[in-house]
LONU-995192 format. One line per field, with one value per residue (C-alpha): x, y, z. Coordinates in pm, 1 decimal. Layout:
<pts>
X <- c(X;...)
Y <- c(Y;...)
Z <- c(Z;...)
</pts>
This chain:
<pts>
X <- c(10581.4;10789.4;11091.9;10894.6;10785.4;11092.8;11053.4;10681.2;10764.1;11016.4;10767.1;10498.7;10736.6;10831.8;10468.1;10385.4;10679.6;10559.2;10206.1;10344.0;10517.5;10231.7;9883.3;9739.1;9931.8;9674.2;9390.7;9314.9;9422.0;9755.4;9833.8;9724.7;9953.2;10241.2;10157.6;10131.6;10488.1;10620.1;10449.1;10719.6;10998.8;10794.4;10729.6;11100.3;11184.0;10945.8;11123.1;11467.2;11363.5;11319.4;11671.2;11837.9;11663.6;11806.2;12156.0;12196.2;12181.2;12014.5;12182.6;12013.6;11664.5;11730.4;11856.6;11571.9;11319.3;11476.5;11463.1;11095.3;11001.2;11218.3;11096.5;10733.7;10761.5;10934.1;10687.9;10366.8;10457.0;10126.2;9912.5;9661.0;9579.0;9936.1;9911.9;9814.8;10047.4;10337.7;10242.5;10255.3;10594.0;10731.5;10629.4;10802.7;11119.5;11129.2;11085.6;11349.1;11609.1;11536.8;11560.7;11890.3;12031.2;11917.2;12047.8;12386.7;12418.9;12322.9;12416.1;12740.6;12826.9;12888.0;12841.7;12512.9;12684.9;12893.3;12607.9;12365.3;12634.9;12716.0;12346.2;12308.1;12588.7;12450.4;12104.0;12240.9;12454.0;12164.1;11943.7;12209.4;12282.3;11913.6;11824.4;12150.7;12077.0;11743.2;11444.1;11201.0;10829.1;10552.7;10347.2;9974.6;9711.7;9606.3;9959.3;10005.3;9674.8;9834.3;10085.6;9884.0;9509.4;9265.6;9000.3;8743.9;8930.1;9223.7;9517.3;9586.9;9944.6;9825.2;9590.9;9874.0;10101.0;9842.0;9810.8;10189.9;10219.0;9947.2;10108.7;10452.1;10315.3;10145.6;10465.2;10672.8;10418.6;10429.8;10700.0;10880.6;10933.3;11069.3;11305.6;11440.7;11497.9;11670.8;11893.8;11988.1;12049.3;12279.5;12286.4;12497.6;12290.8;11969.1;12105.2;12221.2;11874.8;11718.9;11598.8;11598.7;11803.5;11891.9;11533.0;11416.1;11699.1;11614.8;11249.9;11355.7;11546.9;11247.3;11026.8;11277.9;11271.8;10892.4;10881.4;11113.0;10878.9;10576.9;10767.9;10875.7;10514.8;10406.8;10702.8;10647.0;10290.6;10383.1;10707.2;10705.8;10986.9;11351.9;11678.4;11763.1;11428.1;11564.8;11902.9;11990.6;11672.8;11868.9;12046.5;11724.2;11560.8;11850.9;11850.2;11477.0;11519.0;11799.3;11612.5;11328.3;11560.8;11635.0;11985.5;12229.4;12351.8;12002.7;11799.1;11637.3;11369.3;11008.5;10875.4;10622.8;10908.2;11103.5;10810.0;10765.4;11133.6;11057.0;10772.2;11003.7;11273.6;11019.7;10886.7;11239.8;11305.0;10970.7;11059.6;11401.6;11240.2;10983.3;11267.3;11458.1;11747.1;11940.0;11839.2;12208.0;12189.4;11966.4;12270.6;12446.3;12142.7;12126.9;12496.6;12465.0;12160.6;12332.5;12652.0;12456.7;12223.9;12513.0;12696.3;12389.7;12328.0;12686.0;12647.4;12307.6;12389.6;12698.1;12877.5;12677.8;12872.3;12858.5;12754.0;12955.7;13182.2;13203.4;12993.2;12683.1;12810.6;13127.1;12968.6;13085.3;12853.8;12696.0;12664.4;12341.2)
Y <- c(9146.9;9378.7;9320.2;9442.9;9763.0;9973.3;9912.0;9993.2;10312.5;10413.4;10325.1;10540.9;10837.3;10807.2;10781.8;11096.0;11275.2;11171.3;11288.0;11623.9;11667.3;11523.2;11544.6;11323.7;11035.8;11031.3;10953.5;10582.9;10591.1;10750.2;10502.6;10205.3;10326.3;10322.7;9966.6;9868.3;9991.3;9829.5;9489.2;9320.5;9418.9;9313.4;8973.9;8935.9;9029.6;8761.4;8499.2;8628.5;8614.8;8236.9;8194.6;8444.0;8321.2;7976.9;8128.3;8150.0;8407.5;8423.4;8661.7;8518.5;8665.8;8986.5;8797.6;8549.5;8835.0;8951.8;8598.3;8568.1;8892.2;8829.4;8471.1;8578.7;8849.1;8617.4;8329.2;8530.6;8784.5;8966.5;8650.1;8661.9;8291.0;8207.0;8401.1;8124.1;7851.4;8097.2;8203.1;7838.6;7799.6;8103.8;7958.7;7630.9;7816.0;8003.2;7683.8;7495.7;7772.1;7784.8;7406.6;7406.6;7667.7;7466.7;7131.7;7271.0;7449.3;7148.3;6834.0;6969.0;7185.4;7492.0;7813.2;7974.6;8306.3;8137.6;7919.1;8204.2;8442.4;8183.0;8136.9;8513.9;8522.1;8219.5;8372.4;8714.0;8556.3;8345.2;8652.1;8842.3;8544.3;8492.9;8859.2;9017.8;9289.5;9383.3;9170.9;9072.8;9003.5;9165.9;9090.0;9034.8;9251.9;8955.0;8914.8;9284.3;9299.1;9145.4;9426.6;9732.7;9669.0;9641.8;9408.1;9667.8;9944.0;9719.8;9657.1;9293.1;9335.2;9444.1;9144.5;8911.5;9076.0;9011.0;8645.4;8599.6;8763.4;8541.3;8223.3;8332.3;8389.0;8047.3;7875.9;8039.9;7938.4;7576.5;7318.5;7428.7;7776.7;7642.2;7417.6;7712.5;7920.2;7627.9;7576.0;7941.9;7961.8;7657.7;7432.1;7158.0;7135.3;7125.5;6849.5;6642.5;6684.5;6510.6;6822.3;6777.3;7087.8;7009.9;6956.2;7276.2;7475.6;7345.7;7435.5;7786.8;7838.9;7709.0;7967.1;8238.3;8130.7;8125.8;8476.4;8598.7;8448.9;8624.7;8954.0;8921.1;8872.5;9185.0;9393.6;9287.1;9412.2;9732.1;9834.0;9646.9;9448.3;9532.1;9338.5;9535.5;9509.5;9295.5;9465.7;9532.3;9378.8;9109.9;9378.5;9570.1;9253.0;9180.7;9544.2;9524.8;9206.6;9343.9;9674.4;9466.7;9344.2;8998.1;8891.2;8802.2;8459.7;8331.6;8231.6;8569.7;8780.3;8808.4;8771.5;9050.0;9281.1;9181.8;9277.9;9598.3;9663.7;9650.7;9900.5;10122.5;10109.6;10197.5;10482.1;10614.0;10607.2;10779.7;11053.6;11105.8;11136.3;11386.7;11609.0;11575.3;11379.3;11175.2;10813.7;10719.2;10787.1;10479.9;10252.8;10455.2;10424.9;10047.6;10010.7;10213.6;10012.9;9676.5;9780.1;9938.3;9637.5;9391.4;9612.4;9643.6;9269.0;9197.5;9422.3;9282.4;8914.7;8807.1;8490.2;8178.9;7877.5;7601.6;7833.3;7858.6;8163.5;8146.4;8371.1;8190.3;8174.2;7992.5;7726.3;7374.0;7086.9;6951.0;6587.1;6444.3)
Z <- c(12799.2;13021.4;12799.0;12498.0;12671.6;12572.8;12200.0;12210.7;12398.3;12132.0;11857.8;12021.9;12050.4;11681.4;11574.2;11771.9;11608.7;11262.4;11342.2;11456.8;11120.4;10914.8;11073.7;10796.3;10957.4;11241.6;11001.8;10938.5;10569.2;10662.6;10940.2;10729.5;10450.3;10700.5;10808.0;10442.4;10379.2;10695.7;10650.1;10433.2;10674.7;10978.5;10819.1;10738.7;11098.1;11227.8;11016.2;11114.5;11480.1;11470.6;11336.7;11570.5;11886.9;11802.1;11794.1;11416.4;11132.2;10790.8;10549.9;10240.7;10280.9;10085.1;9780.7;9817.3;9803.8;9477.8;9334.8;9423.9;9244.4;8936.7;8895.5;8937.2;8672.0;8425.7;8467.8;8489.7;8219.0;8265.2;8240.4;8525.7;8491.5;8594.5;8922.7;9163.7;9027.8;9045.0;9398.0;9503.2;9332.9;9515.9;9850.9;9759.8;9653.8;9983.4;10184.8;9982.4;10023.2;10396.3;10427.3;10235.5;10473.6;10773.5;10652.1;10552.3;10887.3;11099.4;10905.8;10760.2;11063.4;10846.0;11050.9;10957.4;10890.6;10617.8;10489.8;10437.6;10310.8;10045.1;9966.9;9933.4;9677.2;9490.2;9463.9;9362.6;9094.1;8967.6;8935.2;8741.1;8516.2;8438.7;8384.5;8274.0;8529.3;8367.4;8481.1;8209.2;8218.1;8419.8;8726.5;8681.1;8846.2;9057.7;9188.9;9264.8;9452.6;9762.3;9790.1;9693.1;9720.4;10010.0;10142.4;10240.8;10427.0;10529.8;10291.9;10211.6;10332.4;10677.9;10702.6;10599.8;10858.4;11130.8;11028.9;11023.8;11365.2;11513.2;11374.8;11501.0;11853.0;11854.1;11738.6;12012.2;12278.0;12159.4;12233.5;11917.0;12061.9;12388.4;12192.8;11994.6;12306.6;12479.4;12175.5;12162.8;12537.6;12555.1;12249.7;12404.4;12722.1;12519.4;12297.4;12596.8;12749.1;12450.9;12269.6;11890.8;11827.2;11465.1;11361.0;11531.6;11371.8;11023.9;11083.0;11192.3;10867.0;10669.3;10843.9;10754.4;10389.3;10392.3;10541.4;10263.6;10004.3;10156.4;10184.8;9821.3;9709.6;9896.9;9777.2;9418.2;9437.8;9619.1;9446.5;9115.3;8951.5;9015.7;9035.1;9351.9;9529.3;9812.4;9845.5;10209.4;10349.5;10533.4;10737.6;10796.4;10928.4;11164.3;11280.3;11349.8;11552.9;11772.4;11805.2;11950.3;12224.4;12084.4;12189.5;11913.8;12018.8;12096.7;12395.8;12469.6;12304.7;12191.2;11837.8;11906.9;12006.2;11695.0;11471.0;11671.2;11601.6;11229.1;11271.3;11474.6;11208.6;10938.1;11154.9;11201.4;10826.6;10766.0;11012.8;10853.1;10510.1;10639.9;10759.6;10433.2;10580.7;10324.6;10280.0;10294.4;10669.4;10703.7;10679.8;10950.1;11175.1;11123.4;11204.1;11522.9;11633.5;11579.2;11763.7;12050.2;12084.7;12101.4;12352.3;12576.6;12554.5;12658.3;12964.5;13068.4;13014.0;13208.9;13112.2;13204.7;13330.5;13074.0;12790.8;12473.9;12459.1;12081.1;11859.1;11731.7;11376.4;11490.0;11710.0;11649.5;11578.2;11895.0;11984.8;11835.2)
</pts>
């Protein structure tokens, strides 16, 4: 918990700064609206955390979010009776894409950076081919309820975020979480110790795909249908994770801190918008955060004897 303290401190400072600029933010509706906006990114960050803590990357989640929204609009086309079957299909699509990333990375020994970059391009091309750049169809009111409506005073997206966070914490406290951390810390040593590294890595990618599906459902309800709805989300998710203190290369970090990193990033963007600073600066901020986080991690974590000196995306296939 001590490692997560810095990111919560930064988050608190940003929230106070937002409240100073906009007193309405302190009221429950204002703060819940902030959490509602931040929920999709926080869920993506939770999924990305599982992949990064295992020493891998997933660059396909942004394109997968776009696929989820475009497919939902096309298949539902305003028909409320199609909502639940399509929701189930979207979950399956997310899991299948995640499983494909995991199997290709482990069984075929393709670096995850290359695997998920290729998947990102495949999904982006498929969306453009299917829509011609202009998505067709419409989301039903039942579908959009998850992203923009409330259950009592609490938005559905906030409730879903809490459930995702609770499940993520339970997974990391189970044997699966210890396996992921061991794999990220020293993949070869974990494999030689009998840890089923490949299976855990595939599962981590499946979780990442599932998180992208959930984020896509929420974003579709909140923002509507667009062929660019998921653009850049993969980099925002990675930025949020490293902002939360998770080490690129694996083996270190907390899922709670990673999700707090997403809230912090959203708070920073909110503060910039309140002061009229150009949205283009968001990319600059993300770049600075990633470079700084990697630099700090390199200083804090000296080379460990027996650990791989290769970047995580270039690791070779370990002995089964």
